[in-house]
C-alpha positions as CSV (number, residue, x, y, z in Angstrom):
1,X,-6.8,-23.6,-9.1
2,X,-7.8,-26.5,-11.3
3,X,-11.0,-24.9,-12.3
4,X,-9.2,-21.7,-13.1
5,X,-6.7,-23.6,-15.3
6,X,-9.6,-25.2,-17.3
7,X,-11.3,-21.9,-17.7
8,X,-8.1,-20.3,-18.8
9,X,-7.3,-23.1,-21.3
10,X,-10.9,-23.0,-22.8
11,X,-10.8,-19.3,-23.1
12,X,-7.4,-19.5,-24.8
13,X,-8.6,-22.0,-27.4
14,X,-11.7,-20.1,-28.2
15,X,-9.9,-16.7,-28.4
16,X,-7.0,-17.9,-30.5
17,X,-9.2,-19.9,-32.9
18,X,-12.0,-17.4,-33.1
19,X,-13.8,-17.3,-36.4
20,X,-16.2,-14.5,-35.3
21,X,-16.7,-11.9,-32.7
22,X,-18.9,-14.2,-30.6
23,X,-16.2,-16.7,-30.2
24,X,-13.6,-14.1,-29.3
25,X,-15.8,-12.4,-26.7
26,X,-16.8,-15.8,-25.2
27,X,-13.1,-16.7,-24.9
28,X,-12.3,-13.4,-23.0
29,X,-15.3,-14.0,-20.7
30,X,-13.9,-17.4,-19.8
31,X,-10.5,-15.9,-19.1
32,X,-12.1,-13.4,-16.9
33,X,-14.0,-15.9,-14.9
34,X,-10.8,-17.9,-14.6
35,X,-9.0,-14.9,-13.3
36,X,-11.6,-14.5,-10.5
37,X,-11.1,-18.3,-9.5
38,X,-7.3,-17.8,-9.5
39,X,-7.3,-14.6,-7.5
40,X,-9.7,-16.2,-4.9
41,X,-7.8,-19.4,-4.5
42,X,-4.2,-18.7,-4.9
43,X,-3.6,-16.0,-2.2
44,X,-5.5,-18.0,0.3
45,X,-3.6,-21.2,-0.5
46,X,-0.3,-19.4,-0.1
47,X,-1.2,-17.9,3.2
48,X,-2.4,-21.2,4.6
49,X,0.8,-23.2,3.7
50,X,3.4,-20.6,4.5
51,X,5.1,-20.3,7.9
52,X,4.2,-16.9,9.6
53,X,7.7,-15.6,9.3
54,X,7.8,-15.8,5.6
55,X,4.1,-15.5,4.7
56,X,4.3,-12.0,3.3
57,X,7.3,-12.8,1.0
58,X,5.8,-16.1,-0.3
59,X,2.5,-14.4,-1.0
60,X,4.3,-11.6,-2.9
61,X,5.8,-14.2,-5.3
62,X,2.3,-14.3,-6.7
63,X,2.6,-10.6,-7.4
64,X,6.2,-11.1,-8.9
65,X,4.8,-13.6,-11.3
66,X,1.9,-11.3,-12.3
67,X,4.5,-8.6,-13.0
68,X,6.6,-10.8,-15.1
69,X,3.5,-12.1,-17.0
70,X,2.4,-8.5,-17.8
71,X,5.9,-7.7,-18.9
72,X,6.1,-10.9,-21.1
73,X,2.6,-10.3,-22.5
74,X,3.5,-6.7,-23.5
75,X,6.6,-7.8,-25.3
76,X,4.7,-10.7,-27.0
77,X,1.9,-8.3,-28.1
78,X,4.4,-5.9,-29.6
79,X,6.3,-8.6,-31.4
80,X,3.1,-10.3,-32.6
81,X,1.8,-7.0,-34.0
82,X,4.4,-7.2,-36.7
83,X,3.2,-10.7,-37.8
84,X,0.4,-10.4,-40.4
85,X,-2.3,-11.5,-40.6
86,X,-2.3,-14.0,-37.8
87,X,-0.1,-12.3,-35.2
88,X,-3.1,-11.6,-32.9
89,X,-3.9,-15.3,-32.8
90,X,-0.4,-16.1,-31.7
91,X,-0.6,-13.4,-29.0
92,X,-3.8,-14.9,-27.6
93,X,-2.5,-18.5,-28.0
94,X,0.6,-17.8,-25.9
95,X,-1.7,-17.7,-22.8
96,X,-1.9,-21.5,-23.2
97,X,1.4,-21.9,-21.4
98,X,0.4,-20.4,-18.1
99,X,-3.1,-22.0,-18.5
100,X,-1.5,-25.4,-18.7
101,X,0.7,-24.7,-15.8
102,X,-2.1,-23.7,-13.5
103,X,-4.2,-26.7,-14.5
104,X,-1.3,-29.0,-13.8
105,X,-0.7,-27.2,-10.5
106,X,-4.3,-27.8,-9.5
107,X,-3.8,-31.5,-10.0
108,X,-0.5,-32.1,-8.3
109,X,-0.4,-29.6,-5.4
110,X,-1.5,-30.8,-2.0
111,X,-4.5,-29.5,0.0
112,X,-3.7,-27.2,2.8
113,X,-3.6,-28.6,6.4
114,X,-6.5,-26.4,7.4
115,X,-8.6,-27.7,4.6
116,X,-7.7,-31.4,5.5
117,X,-8.5,-30.8,9.2
118,X,-11.9,-29.5,8.2
119,X,-12.4,-32.6,6.2
120,X,-11.4,-34.8,9.2
121,X,-8.4,-36.1,7.3
122,X,-6.1,-35.6,10.4
123,X,-3.3,-38.1,9.5
124,X,-3.0,-36.6,6.0
125,X,-3.0,-33.1,7.4
126,X,-0.1,-34.1,9.6
127,X,1.9,-35.5,6.9
128,X,1.3,-32.4,4.7
129,X,2.3,-30.1,7.5
130,X,5.5,-32.0,8.2
131,X,6.3,-31.9,4.5
132,X,5.6,-28.1,4.3
133,X,7.7,-27.4,7.4
134,X,10.5,-29.8,6.5
135,X,10.6,-31.3,10.0
136,X,8.4,-33.7,12.1
137,X,8.0,-31.3,15.1
138,X,4.7,-29.9,14.1
139,X,2.6,-31.0,17.2
140,X,2.2,-27.4,18.6
141,X,1.2,-25.8,15.3
142,X,-1.1,-28.7,14.4
143,X,-2.9,-28.3,17.7
144,X,-3.4,-24.6,17.0
145,X,-4.9,-25.4,13.6
146,X,-7.2,-28.0,15.1
147,X,-8.4,-25.6,17.8
148,X,-9.0,-22.9,15.2
149,X,-11.0,-25.3,13.1
150,X,-13.1,-26.3,16.1
151,X,-14.0,-22.7,16.7
152,X,-14.8,-22.3,13.0
153,X,-17.1,-25.3,13.1
154,X,-19.1,-23.9,16.0
155,X,-19.4,-20.6,14.1
156,X,-20.6,-22.5,11.0
157,X,-24.0,-23.0,12.6
158,X,-24.7,-19.8,10.5
159,X,-23.5,-19.6,6.9
160,X,-20.1,-18.2,6.2
161,X,-21.8,-15.2,4.3
162,X,-23.9,-14.4,7.3
163,X,-20.9,-14.7,9.6
164,X,-18.9,-12.4,7.4
165,X,-21.4,-9.6,8.0
166,X,-21.4,-10.2,11.7
167,X,-20.2,-7.1,13.8
168,X,-17.2,-9.0,15.2
169,X,-15.9,-9.3,11.6
170,X,-16.4,-5.6,10.8
171,X,-12.6,-4.8,10.9
172,X,-11.6,-7.5,8.5
173,X,-14.6,-6.9,6.2
174,X,-13.7,-3.2,6.1
175,X,-10.2,-4.1,4.9
176,X,-11.5,-6.6,2.4
177,X,-13.3,-3.7,0.7
178,X,-11.1,-0.8,1.4
179,X,-7.7,-2.3,0.3
180,X,-8.8,-3.4,-3.2
181,X,-10.7,-0.1,-3.6
182,X,-7.7,2.0,-2.7
183,X,-5.5,-0.2,-5.0
184,X,-7.7,0.7,-7.9
185,X,-7.8,4.4,-7.0
186,X,-4.1,4.7,-6.4
187,X,-3.7,6.0,-10.0
188,X,-1.6,3.1,-11.3
189,X,-4.0,2.5,-14.2
190,X,-3.8,6.3,-15.0
191,X,0.0,5.8,-15.3
192,X,-0.3,2.6,-17.4
193,X,-3.2,3.7,-19.7
194,X,-1.6,7.0,-20.2
195,X,1.9,5.5,-20.5
196,X,2.4,5.6,-24.3
197,X,1.4,9.3,-24.3
198,X,3.6,10.1,-21.5
199,X,6.6,8.6,-23.2
200,X,5.7,10.0,-26.6
201,X,5.5,13.5,-25.0
202,X,8.9,12.8,-23.6
203,X,10.3,12.5,-27.1
204,X,10.3,8.8,-27.7
205,X,8.2,9.0,-30.9
206,X,6.6,6.1,-32.6
207,X,8.3,3.6,-30.3
208,X,6.7,5.2,-27.2
209,X,4.3,2.2,-26.7
210,X,7.2,-0.3,-26.7
211,X,9.4,1.8,-24.5
212,X,6.3,2.3,-22.0
213,X,5.7,-1.5,-21.8
214,X,9.4,-2.4,-21.5
215,X,10.4,0.4,-19.1
216,X,7.4,0.2,-16.7
217,X,7.4,-3.6,-16.9
218,X,11.0,-3.9,-15.9
219,X,10.6,-1.3,-13.1
220,X,7.5,-3.2,-11.9
221,X,9.4,-6.5,-11.5
222,X,12.2,-4.8,-9.7
223,X,9.8,-3.1,-7.3
224,X,8.0,-6.3,-6.5
225,X,11.3,-8.1,-5.9
226,X,12.6,-5.5,-3.5
227,X,9.2,-5.6,-1.6
228,X,9.5,-9.5,-1.3
229,X,12.9,-9.0,0.4
230,X,11.7,-6.4,3.0
231,X,8.0,-7.1,3.5
232,X,8.5,-9.5,6.5
233,X,11.1,-7.2,8.0
234,X,9.7,-3.7,7.5
235,X,6.1,-4.8,7.8
236,X,3.1,-4.2,5.6
237,X,1.9,-1.1,7.3
238,X,5.2,0.7,7.1
239,X,5.6,-0.1,3.4
240,X,2.1,1.1,2.6
241,X,2.6,4.4,4.4
242,X,5.9,5.1,2.9
243,X,4.7,4.3,-0.6
244,X,1.5,6.4,-0.2
245,X,3.7,9.4,0.5
246,X,6.1,8.8,-2.4
247,X,3.4,8.0,-4.9
248,X,1.4,11.1,-3.8
249,X,4.6,13.3,-4.6
250,X,5.0,11.6,-8.0
251,X,1.4,12.1,-9.0
252,X,1.5,15.8,-8.0
253,X,4.8,16.2,-10.0
254,X,3.6,14.6,-13.1
255,X,0.3,16.7,-12.9
256,X,2.2,20.0,-12.5
257,X,4.6,19.2,-15.3
258,X,1.8,18.4,-17.8
259,X,-0.3,21.3,-16.6
260,X,2.6,23.7,-17.2
261,X,4.1,22.4,-20.4
262,X,1.3,20.8,-22.3
263,X,-0.9,23.5,-23.6
264,X,-3.0,24.0,-26.8
265,X,-1.1,22.4,-29.8
266,X,2.0,21.8,-27.8
267,X,2.1,18.0,-27.1
268,X,5.9,17.6,-26.3
269,X,7.7,18.3,-23.1
270,X,10.9,20.1,-22.7
271,X,14.1,18.2,-22.0
272,X,14.0,19.0,-18.3
273,X,10.3,18.2,-18.1
274,X,10.8,14.9,-19.9
275,X,13.5,13.7,-17.5
276,X,11.5,14.6,-14.4
277,X,8.4,13.1,-15.8
278,X,10.1,9.8,-16.8
279,X,11.7,9.6,-13.4
280,X,8.4,10.2,-11.6
281,X,6.6,7.6,-13.6
282,X,9.3,5.1,-13.0
283,X,9.4,5.9,-9.3
284,X,5.6,5.7,-9.0
285,X,5.5,2.3,-10.7
286,X,8.4,1.0,-8.5
287,X,6.6,2.1,-5.3
288,X,3.1,0.7,-6.4
289,X,4.4,-2.7,-7.4
290,X,6.2,-2.9,-4.1
291,X,3.3,-1.8,-2.0
292,X,-0.4,-1.4,-2.9
293,X,-0.1,-3.6,-5.9
294,X,0.7,-6.9,-4.0
295,X,-0.2,-6.0,-0.4
296,X,-3.8,-5.2,-1.3
297,X,-4.0,-9.0,-2.0
298,X,-1.7,-10.2,0.7
299,X,-3.2,-8.5,3.7
300,X,-6.9,-9.6,3.1
301,X,-5.6,-13.2,2.6
302,X,-4.2,-13.4,6.0
303,X,-6.6,-11.5,8.3
304,X,-9.8,-13.5,8.2
305,X,-10.9,-16.2,10.7
306,X,-11.0,-19.7,9.0
307,X,-14.8,-19.8,9.1
308,X,-15.2,-16.9,6.7
309,X,-11.8,-17.0,4.9
310,X,-13.0,-18.3,1.6
311,X,-16.2,-16.1,1.4
312,X,-14.2,-13.1,2.4
313,X,-11.6,-13.5,-0.3
314,X,-14.4,-13.6,-2.8
315,X,-15.4,-10.2,-1.5
316,X,-11.9,-9.0,-2.1
317,X,-11.8,-10.3,-5.6
318,X,-15.3,-8.9,-6.4
319,X,-14.3,-5.5,-5.1
320,X,-11.0,-5.4,-7.0
321,X,-12.6,-6.3,-10.3
322,X,-15.6,-4.1,-9.9
323,X,-13.6,-0.9,-9.4
324,X,-11.0,-2.0,-12.0
325,X,-13.9,-2.2,-14.4
326,X,-15.2,1.2,-13.3
327,X,-11.8,2.8,-13.7
328,X,-11.3,1.2,-17.2
329,X,-14.9,2.4,-18.4
330,X,-14.5,5.9,-17.0
331,X,-10.9,6.8,-17.5
332,X,-11.1,8.2,-20.9
333,X,-14.0,10.5,-20.1
334,X,-12.1,11.6,-16.9
335,X,-9.1,12.2,-19.0
336,X,-10.9,14.4,-21.5
337,X,-12.6,16.3,-18.8
338,X,-9.8,16.7,-16.2
339,X,-6.8,16.5,-18.6
340,X,-3.7,16.9,-16.3
341,X,-6.1,17.3,-13.4
342,X,-6.6,13.5,-13.5
343,X,-3.3,13.1,-11.8
344,X,-4.2,15.5,-9.0
345,X,-7.5,13.5,-8.6
346,X,-5.6,10.3,-8.0
347,X,-3.2,12.3,-5.8
348,X,-6.1,13.2,-3.6
349,X,-7.0,9.6,-3.2
350,X,-3.4,8.7,-2.3
351,X,-3.7,11.2,0.5
352,X,-6.8,9.4,1.8
353,X,-5.1,6.1,1.5
354,X,-2.1,7.2,3.6
355,X,-4.5,8.6,6.3
356,X,-6.5,5.4,6.3
357,X,-3.4,3.2,6.7
358,X,-2.0,5.4,9.5
359,X,-5.2,5.3,11.5
360,X,-7.0,2.0,10.8
361,X,-4.6,-0.6,9.3
362,X,-2.8,-2.6,12.0
363,X,0.5,-4.4,11.4
364,X,0.1,-8.2,10.5
365,X,3.6,-9.3,9.9
366,X,4.7,-12.5,11.6
367,X,1.4,-13.2,13.2
368,X,-0.1,-16.8,12.7
369,X,-3.3,-16.7,10.7
370,X,-5.4,-18.1,13.5
371,X,-4.0,-15.6,16.1
372,X,-5.1,-12.5,14.3
373,X,-8.0,-11.6,16.4
374,X,-6.2,-11.6,19.8
375,X,-2.9,-10.2,18.6
376,X,-4.1,-7.7,16.1
377,X,-7.7,-6.7,16.2
378,X,-8.3,-6.8,20.0
379,X,-5.3,-4.6,20.5
380,X,-6.1,-1.9,17.9
381,X,-7.3,1.4,19.3
382,X,-10.4,1.6,17.0
383,X,-11.2,-2.0,16.0
384,X,-11.1,-3.6,19.5
385,X,-14.5,-2.4,20.3
386,X,-16.0,-4.5,17.5
387,X,-14.4,-7.8,18.8
388,X,-17.1,-9.4,20.9
389,X,-17.7,-12.9,22.2
390,X,-19.3,-14.9,19.4
391,X,-22.8,-16.1,20.1
392,X,-23.3,-19.8,20.8
393,X,-19.6,-20.5,21.2
394,X,-18.4,-22.2,24.3
395,X,-16.7,-19.6,26.6
396,X,-13.5,-21.6,27.0
397,X,-13.1,-22.1,23.3
398,X,-14.1,-18.5,22.6
399,X,-11.1,-17.2,24.4
400,X,-9.5,-17.9,21.2
401,X,-6.2,-18.4,23.0
402,X,-4.4,-20.0,20.1
403,X,-0.9,-19.7,21.5
404,X,2.0,-18.8,19.4
405,X,4.3,-21.7,20.3
406,X,8.1,-21.5,20.2
407,X,8.3,-23.1,16.8
408,X,6.9,-20.0,15.3
409,X,10.1,-18.0,14.9
410,X,8.3,-14.6,14.7
411,X,5.7,-15.3,17.4
412,X,5.8,-14.1,21.0
413,X,4.6,-16.5,23.7
414,X,1.3,-15.4,25.5
415,X,-0.2,-16.0,28.8
416,X,-3.5,-17.8,28.7
417,X,-6.1,-15.3,29.7
418,X,-9.8,-15.6,29.0
419,X,-11.1,-12.7,26.8
């Protein structure tokens, strides 16, 4: 996080003070690299410090802040556009505030108990865990963390990258690639990129860009907040399934409306079409920001064993950014070629996402991070065949019987059985 903050700050200074195109591009590159650092570190940090019962909600606060940041950034860009000739510098300079905050957080936040145990700082790890839980009774949870770390250290005879591609980690690796891929192919960018035109076609005129930013930004924040409140009750899988169905309906509706009403020189919707289109756009954004938007980050951050957790999160970030780049570079060409059909294209992907979630994505709510293998993957109808005894790991340790003790509110006690 500290490195992310330094990169953000440096990129902000270069961008806002740019005297030529090279400085501006270099500033943007540093901001992009910083974004990669932040997206790799923050979800993992939140998952490792959160109690299982509230892990989903705490992780999704990350998404709420992203939604708030995008909303605030859109407003700032609009206001700065009226300040000549240095408004663009002010807009870029405003990123200095979150940059400073992340840098400061990297300096003052404690390391996670899991990291401290790996560094053999056991007394410090106990103190941190007691501080995080707010009570001294952490012996059982601490013992689980130590056992999980011992298993991880035995597996570290091979590099974490090699372990990541071991057959036993195929279920988690599949999710690390599939979830960010599906997030980008959900069509959210189609709605956001096309937003100003959608609102202009709905009759909002020259203020369409502002209305698009304000309305979709507000709805995004509300959707994320609602999801935070229900994610650890309804569960990740249920939310993703329901959202996929609703988002599919929204995409089809918007595509049909534009296909029927926007023809030739006609570039404005009827009153009825405008109302339905605006409602569908807002509903889509609401559902996306409460489901695939944040959960495609939350789920990968909580499913990996400790020995490959960091490397796996790097795969998640890389996949997300790769397909975000591909969508951004190809969207305009797709739009010109497919026209309203682009909404039906993404609707097809939403159908695939729903089927994938139904068949292959297990529920992870309330499961301790280091108990995922036994309580999630070994019990899944498809993925259980991939979970085999790790080579070179003591059979007693490999039972991976990291019991869910009574101090985990959401955990169910298990009998100690060898795998």
